[in-house]
C-alpha positions in Angstrom: -14.6 31.8 1.8 -14.7 30.3 5.3 -13.2 32.0 8.3 -10.4 29.3 8.6 -9.4 29.7 5.0 -8.1 33.2 5.9 -5.3 31.6 7.9 -4.2 29.1 5.2 -1.4 30.1 2.8 -1.9 29.4 -0.9 0.4 26.3 -0.8 -1.8 24.6 1.8 -5.0 25.2 -0.1 -3.7 23.7 -3.4 -1.8 20.7 -1.9 -3.7 17.5 -2.3 -1.0 14.8 -2.2 -0.2 12.7 0.8 3.0 12.9 2.8 4.2 9.6 1.2 3.5 10.9 -2.3 5.6 14.0 -1.8 8.5 11.8 -0.6 8.2 9.4 -3.5 8.0 12.4 -5.9 11.3 13.6 -4.4 12.8 10.1 -4.9 11.7 9.8 -8.5 11.7 13.4 -9.8 11.6 12.4 -13.5 9.0 9.7 -13.3 5.7 10.0 -15.1 2.7 10.9 -12.9 1.0 7.5 -13.3 4.2 5.8 -12.2 4.5 8.1 -9.2 0.9 7.3 -8.2 1.3 3.6 -8.7 4.5 3.4 -6.7 3.1 5.6 -3.9 -0.2 3.7 -3.6 1.2 0.2 -3.8 4.1 0.9 -1.5 1.7 2.6 1.0 -0.7 -0.3 1.0 2.1 -2.8 1.4 3.5 -0.9 4.3 0.1 -0.7 6.0 -0.3 -4.5 5.7 3.2 -5.2 6.9 2.9 -2.9 9.9 -0.7 -3.8 10.8 0.6 -6.4 13.3 3.1 -3.7 14.6 6.1 -5.9 13.6 7.9 -5.6 10.3 9.7 -8.8 9.6 12.8 -8.7 7.2 11.0 -11.4 5.1 8.1 -9.0 4.7 10.5 -6.2 3.5 12.0 -8.7 1.0 8.6 -9.6 -0.3 7.6 -5.9 -0.5 10.7 -5.2 -2.7 9.8 -8.1 -5.0 6.1 -7.2 -5.3 6.6 -3.5 -5.9 9.1 -4.5 -8.6 6.2 -6.4 -10.3 3.9 -3.4 -10.2 6.3 -0.6 -11.2 9.3 -0.4 -13.5 12.0 0.7 -11.1 15.6 -0.3 -10.5 16.5 -2.3 -7.4 17.8 0.8 -5.5 14.7 2.9 -6.3 12.4 0.0 -5.2 14.3 -0.5 -2.0 14.2 3.3 -1.3 10.5 3.6 -2.0 9.8 0.7 0.4 12.0 2.2 3.1 10.1 5.6 2.7 6.7 3.9 2.9 7.8 1.9 6.0 9.1 5.0 7.7 5.9 6.9 6.8 3.6 4.2 8.2 5.6 3.9 11.4 5.4 7.7 11.9 1.6 7.3 11.6 1.6 9.5 8.6 0.2 6.8 6.4 -3.3 6.6 7.8 -5.1 7.9 4.7 -6.2 4.5 3.3 -8.5 6.0 0.7 -5.7 8.1 -0.7 -4.0 4.9 -1.7 -7.0 2.9 -2.9 -9.0 5.5 -4.8 -6.4 6.2 -7.5 -5.7 2.5 -8.0 -9.4 1.7 -8.3 -9.6 3.9 -11.3 -6.1 3.4 -12.8 -5.8 -0.4 -12.6 -8.0 -3.0 -14.2 -10.0 -5.5 -12.1 -7.4 -8.2 -12.8 -4.5 -5.9 -11.7 -6.4 -4.9 -8.5 -7.0 -8.6 -7.8 -3.3 -9.3 -8.4 -2.5 -6.6 -5.9 -4.8 -8.3 -3.4 -3.0 -11.6 -3.9 0.4 -9.8 -3.5 -0.8 -8.3 -0.2 -1.8 -11.7 1.1 1.6 -13.1 0.0 3.2 -10.3 1.9 1.1 -11.0 5.0 2.2 -14.7 4.8 5.8 -14.0 4.0 6.8 -14.1 7.7 5.3 -17.6 8.0 1.9 -16.5 9.3 -0.9 -14.3 8.0 -2.4 -12.9 11.1 -6.0 -11.9 11.5 -5.2 -8.2 11.8 -3.3 -8.3 8.5 -6.2 -10.1 6.9 -8.7 -7.5 8.2 -6.4 -4.7 6.8 -6.5 -6.4 3.4 -10.3 -6.7 3.7 -10.5 -2.9 4.1 -8.1 -2.4 1.1 -10.2 -4.8 -0.9 -13.3 -2.6 -0.4 -11.3 0.5 -1.2 -10.2 -1.1 -4.5 -13.8 -1.7 -5.3 -13.4 -5.5 -5.4 -16.0 -7.9 -4.3 -15.8 -10.2 -1.3 -15.3 -13.2 -3.7 -12.0 -11.6 -4.7 -11.0 -11.3 -1.0 -11.8 -14.9 -0.3 -10.0 -16.2 -3.4 -6.9 -14.1 -2.7 -6.9 -15.2 1.0 -7.2 -18.9 -0.2 -3.8 -18.6 -1.9 -2.2 -18.4 1.5 -4.6 -20.7 3.4 -1.7 -22.8 4.9 -0.4 -19.6 6.6 -3.6 -18.2 8.0 -3.3 -17.8 11.8 -7.1 -18.0 12.2 -7.1 -21.5 10.8 -4.3 -22.7 13.1 -6.2 -22.1 16.4 
């Protein structure tokens, strides 16, 4: 046992879930573990992309609600609440643990599902009329975390080519 472990209480040493996951668990107390993980990870990644340009457009929130509904079976109120929690979490800088969102999804989802998520993230980035370079780079990092290849990133980005800010300059 290390010296610093003497100062931790038992709850701190066994806790391995993120701040966002705890809040989603409170929102959906009767949901299955796989659903909780999927909702947390997808909502967290979407919030990271939406807030990467430091502006969350209402069209992005609308797109987040639609996309999360595609990945998890939730009613409209639960979906809206989960998105709101994720956005508050990322704004408070609590959502900086990218690997905590991508690692579970890389094992739980098939390659096709992970690619679909990548396309949904680009659709989210373009929902305000422009997919900015910073959003694209955030999605590139997510792509690596999801254990997808660069060809997946390029193909997903091509789905919103008309909205890419980098091509408009």
